[in-house]
C-alpha positions in Angstrom: 11.1 21.5 6.6 10.4 22.9 10.0 12.9 23.4 12.8 12.6 24.6 16.4 14.3 27.9 17.2 16.3 27.8 20.4 16.5 31.5 21.5 19.5 32.7 23.5 20.9 36.1 24.5 22.6 37.6 21.5 26.2 38.9 21.5 24.9 42.4 21.7 22.9 41.7 24.9 26.0 40.0 26.4 28.2 43.0 25.7 25.6 45.4 27.1 25.3 43.4 30.3 29.1 43.1 30.6 29.6 46.9 30.2 26.8 47.7 32.7 28.1 45.2 35.2 31.7 46.5 34.9 30.5 50.1 35.6 28.4 48.9 38.6 31.3 46.9 40.0 33.6 49.9 39.6 31.1 52.2 41.4 30.9 49.8 44.3 34.6 49.3 44.6 35.5 53.0 44.4 32.5 53.9 46.7 31.6 56.5 44.0 27.9 56.7 43.1 28.7 58.9 40.1 30.2 55.9 38.2 26.7 54.4 38.1 25.9 57.0 35.4 28.2 55.0 33.0 26.0 52.0 33.4 22.8 53.8 32.8 22.9 53.7 28.9 23.6 50.0 28.9 20.9 49.3 31.5 18.5 51.5 29.5 19.1 49.6 26.3 18.4 46.2 28.0 15.3 47.4 29.8 13.9 49.1 26.7 13.9 45.9 24.8 12.2 44.0 27.6 9.6 46.8 28.2 8.8 47.0 24.5 8.3 43.3 24.3 6.0 43.3 27.4 3.9 46.2 26.1 3.4 45.0 22.6 3.2 41.4 23.8 5.5 40.2 21.0 6.9 36.8 21.4 9.8 35.4 19.4 8.8 32.7 16.8 9.1 29.2 18.2 9.7 27.5 14.8 10.8 28.3 11.3 9.8 26.5 8.1 12.4 26.6 5.3 11.4 25.3 1.9 13.3 25.2 -1.4 12.0 24.6 -4.9 12.4 22.2 -6.5 12.5 19.9 -3.4 14.4 17.2 -5.5 16.8 18.0 -8.3 18.3 15.4 -10.5 21.4 16.2 -12.6 24.7 14.8 -13.6 28.0 15.7 -11.9 29.6 19.0 -12.8 26.2 20.4 -13.8 24.5 23.2 -12.0 20.9 24.0 -11.1 19.1 27.0 -9.5 17.1 26.6 -6.3 14.7 29.1 -4.7 14.5 29.3 -0.9 11.8 30.7 1.3 11.2 30.9 5.0 8.1 31.2 7.2 8.2 32.0 10.9 5.6 30.5 13.3 3.8 32.7 15.9 6.1 35.7 16.2 8.1 38.3 14.5 11.9 38.4 14.0 14.5 39.5 11.5 16.1 36.6 9.8 18.8 35.9 7.2 19.3 32.7 5.2 22.6 31.3 4.1 23.2 28.1 2.1 25.7 25.8 3.7 28.1 23.9 1.3 29.2 20.4 1.9 32.0 18.2 0.5 31.2 17.6 -3.2 28.4 20.2 -3.3 29.1 23.8 -4.1 26.4 26.4 -3.3 26.4 30.0 -4.4 25.4 33.1 -2.6 21.8 33.8 -1.9 20.4 36.5 -4.1 17.8 39.1 -3.2 15.0 37.2 -4.9 15.8 34.1 -2.7 17.6 32.0 -5.4 21.0 30.4 -5.4 23.0 28.1 -7.6 24.0 24.6 -6.7 26.6 22.4 -8.4 27.8 18.9 -7.6 31.5 18.1 -8.3 31.0 14.4 -7.7 28.2 11.9 -7.9 26.2 11.4 -4.7 23.0 11.9 -2.8 23.4 15.4 -1.3 21.2 17.2 1.2 20.9 21.0 0.5 21.2 22.6 4.0 20.2 26.2 4.7 21.2 28.1 7.8 18.8 30.6 9.3 20.1 33.4 11.6 17.2 35.2 13.4 17.2 38.1 15.9 14.3 39.5 18.0 13.7 42.2 20.6 15.9 44.7 18.9 18.8 42.3 18.5 18.8 41.2 22.2 17.8 37.6 21.4 19.3 35.4 18.7 18.7 31.9 17.3 20.5 29.8 14.7 19.3 26.7 13.0 20.2 24.5 10.1 17.7 22.5 8.1 17.7 20.3 5.0 15.6 22.3 2.5 16.0 20.1 -0.6 18.0 17.2 -2.0 20.1 16.8 -5.1 20.8 13.5 -6.8 24.0 13.9 -8.8 24.4 11.0 -11.2 27.8 9.7 -12.4 28.6 10.4 -16.1 28.7 7.2 -18.1 31.0 7.3 -21.2 29.4 6.6 -24.6 31.5 3.5 -25.3 29.8 0.3 -26.2 31.3 -2.0 -23.6 31.1 -5.6 -24.8 29.7 -8.3 -22.6 31.4 -11.7 -22.0 30.6 -14.5 -24.4 27.9 -16.8 -23.0 25.0 -18.9 -24.2 22.0 -16.5 -24.5 18.6 -18.0 -23.6 16.3 -19.1 -26.4 13.7 -16.4 -26.0 13.0 -15.3 -29.6 9.3 -15.1 -30.1 8.6 -16.2 -26.6 9.5 -13.3 -24.2 8.7 -10.0 -25.9 9.2 -6.5 -24.5 7.1 -3.4 -24.9 10.0 -1.6 -26.6 10.0 -1.1 -30.3 13.1 -2.1 -32.2 14.6 -5.1 -34.1 12.4 -8.2 -33.6 10.0 -10.5 -35.4 6.7 -9.8 -33.8 4.5 -7.0 -35.3 4.0 -4.0 -33.1 2.7 -1.0 -35.1 2.8 1.0 -38.3 3.8 4.6 -38.4 5.0 7.3 -40.8 8.5 7.0 -42.2 11.1 9.3 -40.5 14.5 10.3 -41.6 17.0 7.7 -40.5 14.6 4.7 -40.5 16.0 1.6 -42.2 14.8 1.0 -45.7 14.0 -2.6 -45.1 11.3 -1.7 -42.6 9.2 0.2 -45.2 5.7 -1.3 -45.5 5.1 -1.0 -49.3 1.5 -2.0 -49.2 0.5 0.6 -46.6 2.7 3.2 -48.4 1.0 2.5 -51.7 -2.4 2.7 -50.2 -1.9 6.0 -48.3 0.5 7.7 -50.7 3.1 8.3 -48.0 6.0 6.1 -46.8 5.2 4.0 -43.7 7.3 1.5 -41.8 6.5 -1.5 -39.7 7.6 -1.5 -36.1 8.3 -4.7 -34.2 8.7 -5.7 -30.6 12.2 -6.4 -29.4 13.1 -9.8 -27.9 14.9 -10.2 -24.6 18.4 -11.2 -25.2 21.0 -11.1 -22.4 20.4 -10.2 -18.7 23.3 -8.1 -17.2 23.5 -7.6 -13.5 26.2 -5.3 -12.0 27.2 -5.9 -8.4 29.0 -3.2 -6.5 31.1 -3.8 -3.4 30.0 -1.2 -0.8 31.6 -2.7 2.3 33.4 -0.1 4.4 37.2 -0.1 4.0 40.1 1.7 5.5 40.7 5.3 4.3 42.9 5.6 1.3 42.9 3.8 -2.1 40.5 1.2 -0.9 37.8 3.8 -0.1 38.5 5.7 -3.3 37.9 2.6 -5.4 34.1 2.9 -4.7 34.1 5.8 -7.2 35.6 3.6 -9.9 33.1 0.8 -9.0 30.1 3.1 -9.4 31.3 4.5 -12.7 32.1 1.1 -14.0 28.6 -0.2 -13.1 27.0 2.8 -14.8 29.1 2.2 -18.0 28.3 -1.5 -18.2 24.5 -1.1 -17.5 24.2 1.8 -20.0 25.9 -0.3 -22.7 23.6 -3.2 -22.0 20.5 -1.1 -22.2 21.6 0.5 -25.4 21.9 -3.0 -27.0 18.4 -3.8 -25.9 19.4 -6.1 -23.1 18.0 -6.1 -19.6 20.1 -4.6 -16.8 20.0 -4.5 -13.1 22.2 -3.7 -10.1 23.0 -5.1 -6.7 24.9 -3.2 -3.9 26.4 -5.6 -1.3 27.7 -4.2 1.9 26.5 -1.3 3.9 22.9 -0.5 3.1 22.6 -3.5 0.8 20.0 -3.1 -1.9 19.0 -4.4 -5.4 17.0 -3.5 -8.5 15.7 -6.1 -10.8 16.8 -6.3 -14.5 14.5 -4.4 -16.9 14.7 -2.7 -20.2 14.5 0.9 -21.4 16.1 4.3 -20.9 14.2 4.9 -17.6 15.8 1.8 -16.2 19.2 3.5 -16.4 18.1 6.3 -14.1 16.4 3.8 -11.8 19.8 2.0 -11.5 21.5 5.2 -10.7 18.9 6.0 -8.0 19.5 2.5 -6.5 23.3 3.1 -6.5 22.8 6.4 -4.7 20.3 4.8 -2.3 17.6 7.2 -3.5 14.1 6.6 -4.6 11.7 3.8 -3.7 12.2 1.4 -6.6 14.9 -0.7 -5.1 14.6 -3.4 -2.5 16.7 -3.9 0.7 18.8 -7.0 1.2 19.1 -9.0 4.5 22.2 -11.0 4.4 25.5 -11.1 2.5 24.5 -13.1 -0.6 22.8 -11.8 -3.7 19.0 -12.5 -3.6 17.7 -15.1 -6.0 15.1 -12.7 -7.3 17.7 -10.1 -8.2 19.6 -12.3 -10.6 17.5 -13.9 -13.5 18.3 -17.3 -14.7 21.3 -17.3 -17.0 22.2 -13.7 -16.3 25.7 -12.3 -16.7 27.0 -11.1 -13.4 29.7 -8.4 -13.4 31.1 -7.4 -10.0 33.1 -4.4 -9.1 35.2 -4.8 -6.0 38.7 -4.0 -4.5 38.7 -7.7 -3.5 39.4 -6.9 0.2 36.1 -8.3 1.7 35.7 -12.1 2.0 31.9 -11.8 2.1 31.8 -10.2 -1.4 34.0 -12.9 -2.9 31.8 -15.6 -1.3 28.7 -14.0 -2.9 30.3 -14.1 -6.3 31.3 -17.8 -5.8 27.7 -18.6 -4.8 26.5 -17.0 -8.1 28.9 -19.0 -10.1 27.8 -22.2 -8.3 24.3 -21.4 -9.5 25.5 -21.5 -13.1 25.9 -17.8 -13.9 28.6 -16.3 -16.0 30.6 -14.2 -13.4 33.2 -11.6 -14.2 34.9 -9.8 -11.3 36.5 -6.4 -12.0 39.4 -5.5 -9.7 39.0 -1.7 -9.2 42.0 -1.5 -6.9 44.6 -3.1 -9.1 48.1 -3.3 -7.9 47.8 -0.3 -5.6 48.2 -1.2 -1.9 45.0 -0.5 0.0 46.9 1.4 2.7 47.5 5.2 2.9 50.9 4.6 4.5 53.7 3.2 2.5 54.8 -0.4 3.1 58.2 -1.9 3.1 59.3 -3.9 0.1 58.8 -7.4 1.7 55.2 -6.6 2.9 54.2 -5.1 -0.5 55.6 -8.2 -2.4 53.7 -10.6 0.0 50.5 -8.6 -0.5 50.9 -8.8 -4.3 51.6 -12.5 -4.2 48.5 -13.1 -2.1 46.5 -10.9 -4.5 47.6 -13.1 -7.5 46.8 -16.3 -5.6 43.3 -15.0 -4.9 42.7 -14.2 -8.5 44.0 -17.6 -9.5 41.7 -19.4 -7.0 38.7 -17.5 -8.4 39.7 -18.4 -11.9 39.8 -22.1 -11.1 36.1 -22.1 -10.4 35.2 -20.2 -13.5 35.3 -16.5 -12.3 37.2 -14.3 -14.7 39.1 -11.5 -12.8 39.9 -8.4 -14.8 42.2 -5.7 -13.5 41.2 -2.1 -14.1 44.6 -0.5 -14.4 44.9 3.0 -13.0 47.6 4.0 -15.5 45.1 3.7 -18.3 42.3 6.2 -19.1 39.5 5.4 -16.7 36.8 4.8 -19.4 38.9 3.2 -22.1 40.7 0.9 -19.6 37.5 -0.8 -18.7 36.3 -1.1 -22.3 39.7 -2.6 -23.3 39.6 -5.1 -20.5 36.1 -6.3 -21.6 37.1 -6.5 -25.2 40.0 -8.8 -24.3 37.6 -10.9 -22.2 35.1 -11.2 -25.2 37.8 -12.9 -27.2 38.3 -15.7 -24.7 36.6 -19.0 -25.4 33.1 -19.3 -24.0 32.9 -21.1 -20.7 30.3 -23.9 -20.4 27.3 -23.0 -18.2 27.4 -25.6 -15.5 27.1 -25.7 -11.8 30.3 -26.0 -9.7 
């Protein structure tokens, strides 16, 4: 990326000018011409730089291009990667020095002699890798400083390997009707291939194996089962536990969608709030990374949302909707109620729990009133068929969500009807 260099007198030039000016003022004040000799070295240094520039017709570069390879790095949080940085000056000559600039959540190492440095993200996010260039020209009399974004790092949240169960619902009758391109357990023939260690024995094609003399198995296309759509509350909240709950919401959505994709279900994601966006439900391992890109507002696969409700195209018919929210924004609750009215099975995960959403401590009466209002809100949502789960902070972050969904799976199945 290119940036314009704004040249200014360097600290060295300012010090030389101050020393020369002080000597000249002292000579005029004391009416002693001999004191001018003290200013001559400083004036000579300043004039030498200007004379050399005029004689050689050197001009300081007007712009600098800083590039890093790779330009886009994808990794999971707490992983590290190595980037190489290079700079090109435009129309001029100068001495420059590059320095990576760290940001909250992104740790950058020192720049090595070969132009490489290490980068590590301590938290998920979409991070710009900024590099600062310090340039000097005309013997150090001119200086310029600029900061550019040389690369980007997409740090994905780590999803635990737990099989999070989904709520009980009536799955659509799609067997033999809506097939996928993914090979797995199904009824429609897909292909025949050589047997590999770990393949189920009941998939062996004995006719082909007897004819070829080697074990072969029959692969089949999987059938679409459940559609799972995770909705994340990204509305801005006051600093404190309410803002910190976004981290739990993102991790919960990653855990739920990963478990759905591993079961062969379709999964999608919707982010309601600031920079609202959505990604349609699909299958496959690549879909998991597309979901993470949509959560990080990176990539071009997702679609933007105009309004406060979930788009109709983002939620397939009969899909299971799992929302993650601190239940502080009325617009998000109305969006979940609208989905329930359309006949979807809706589950709302309270990522805030019983922790007050204020950084300052409340008095006992205010805190009790807030908890009572919180319970009334969950009860009102439950009356229209929305199950509200509380993700307790005291439990382990990953196991707490899994345990809550297992308890929900034991509940009787709600009828799919419009309310």
